[in-house]
TORKOL-4160 file (C-alpha; in steps of 0.2 Angstrom, whole numbers, padded with zeros to 4 digits, m for minus):
81
<pt num="1" X="0084" Y="0020" Z="m0133"/>
<pt num="2" X="0084" Y="0002" Z="m0129"/>
<pt num="3" X="0091" Y="m0004" Z="m0112"/>
<pt num="4" X="0095" Y="m0022" Z="m0106"/>
<pt num="5" X="0083" Y="m0030" Z="m0093"/>
<pt num="6" X="0087" Y="m0046" Z="m0083"/>
<pt num="7" X="0072" Y="m0056" Z="m0077"/>
<pt num="8" X="0071" Y="m0071" Z="m0065"/>
<pt num="9" X="0057" Y="m0083" Z="m0069"/>
<pt num="10" X="0054" Y="m0101" Z="m0066"/>
<pt num="11" X="0060" Y="m0113" Z="m0080"/>
<pt num="12" X="0042" Y="m0119" Z="m0085"/>
<pt num="13" X="0036" Y="m0101" Z="m0087"/>
<pt num="14" X="0050" Y="m0097" Z="m0098"/>
<pt num="15" X="0047" Y="m0112" Z="m0109"/>
<pt num="16" X="0029" Y="m0108" Z="m0111"/>
<pt num="17" X="0033" Y="m0090" Z="m0115"/>
<pt num="18" X="0045" Y="m0096" Z="m0129"/>
<pt num="19" X="0032" Y="m0107" Z="m0137"/>
<pt num="20" X="0019" Y="m0093" Z="m0136"/>
<pt num="21" X="0032" Y="m0080" Z="m0144"/>
<pt num="22" X="0036" Y="m0092" Z="m0157"/>
<pt num="23" X="0018" Y="m0095" Z="m0162"/>
<pt num="24" X="0015" Y="m0076" Z="m0163"/>
<pt num="25" X="0032" Y="m0073" Z="m0172"/>
<pt num="26" X="0038" Y="m0062" Z="m0158"/>
<pt num="27" X="0054" Y="m0061" Z="m0148"/>
<pt num="28" X="0053" Y="m0063" Z="m0130"/>
<pt num="29" X="0059" Y="m0045" Z="m0128"/>
<pt num="30" X="0046" Y="m0038" Z="m0139"/>
<pt num="31" X="0033" Y="m0048" Z="m0130"/>
<pt num="32" X="0038" Y="m0042" Z="m0113"/>
<pt num="33" X="0039" Y="m0024" Z="m0120"/>
<pt num="34" X="0022" Y="m0025" Z="m0127"/>
<pt num="35" X="0015" Y="m0032" Z="m0111"/>
<pt num="36" X="0023" Y="m0018" Z="m0100"/>
<pt num="37" X="0016" Y="m0005" Z="m0112"/>
<pt num="38" X="m0001" Y="m0012" Z="m0111"/>
<pt num="39" X="0000" Y="m0011" Z="m0092"/>
<pt num="40" X="0006" Y="0007" Z="m0092"/>
<pt num="41" X="m0002" Y="0015" Z="m0107"/>
<pt num="42" X="m0018" Y="0025" Z="m0103"/>
<pt num="43" X="m0024" Y="0023" Z="m0121"/>
<pt num="44" X="m0024" Y="0004" Z="m0120"/>
<pt num="45" X="m0033" Y="0002" Z="m0103"/>
<pt num="46" X="m0049" Y="m0008" Z="m0105"/>
<pt num="47" X="m0043" Y="m0015" Z="m0122"/>
<pt num="48" X="m0040" Y="m0032" Z="m0114"/>
<pt num="49" X="m0057" Y="m0032" Z="m0107"/>
<pt num="50" X="m0067" Y="m0048" Z="m0112"/>
<pt num="51" X="m0081" Y="m0047" Z="m0125"/>
<pt num="52" X="m0094" Y="m0051" Z="m0111"/>
<pt num="53" X="m0088" Y="m0037" Z="m0100"/>
<pt num="54" X="m0089" Y="m0025" Z="m0114"/>
<pt num="55" X="m0107" Y="m0030" Z="m0118"/>
<pt num="56" X="m0112" Y="m0029" Z="m0100"/>
<pt num="57" X="m0104" Y="m0012" Z="m0097"/>
<pt num="58" X="m0116" Y="0002" Z="m0094"/>
<pt num="59" X="m0131" Y="m0010" Z="m0092"/>
<pt num="60" X="m0133" Y="m0007" Z="m0073"/>
<pt num="61" X="m0134" Y="0011" Z="m0068"/>
<pt num="62" X="m0128" Y="0012" Z="m0050"/>
<pt num="63" X="m0130" Y="0029" Z="m0042"/>
<pt num="64" X="m0114" Y="0036" Z="m0035"/>
<pt num="65" X="m0119" Y="0034" Z="m0017"/>
<pt num="66" X="m0128" Y="0017" Z="m0020"/>
<pt num="67" X="m0123" Y="0002" Z="m0011"/>
<pt num="68" X="m0123" Y="m0012" Z="m0024"/>
<pt num="69" X="m0129" Y="m0025" Z="m0011"/>
<pt num="70" X="m0144" Y="m0014" Z="m0007"/>
<pt num="71" X="m0148" Y="m0011" Z="m0025"/>
<pt num="72" X="m0147" Y="m0030" Z="m0029"/>
<pt num="73" X="m0158" Y="m0034" Z="m0014"/>
<pt num="74" X="m0171" Y="m0021" Z="m0021"/>
<pt num="75" X="m0170" Y="m0029" Z="m0038"/>
<pt num="76" X="m0174" Y="m0046" Z="m0031"/>
<pt num="77" X="m0188" Y="m0040" Z="m0021"/>
<pt num="78" X="m0196" Y="m0032" Z="m0036"/>
<pt num="79" X="m0192" Y="m0047" Z="m0047"/>
<pt num="80" X="m0201" Y="m0060" Z="m0035"/>
<pt num="81" X="m0216" Y="m0050" Z="m0030"/>
């Protein structure tokens, strides 16, 4: 069931959104709907992650109780011995 939603946005944002939607061949309503779904859908979480973040994910193995600052300090100490 579709329901009407009214949003208040500044004029410049609206104009930029219209240009973007036209380039993507989408209506503003469909664009907003897709955005809201991407924010709330558990299956899409992480899909908007950049390529660099995906490549780096899992490289650093931090223990559950580890303090990242202490881990990094230890890394630097070892690196520059």
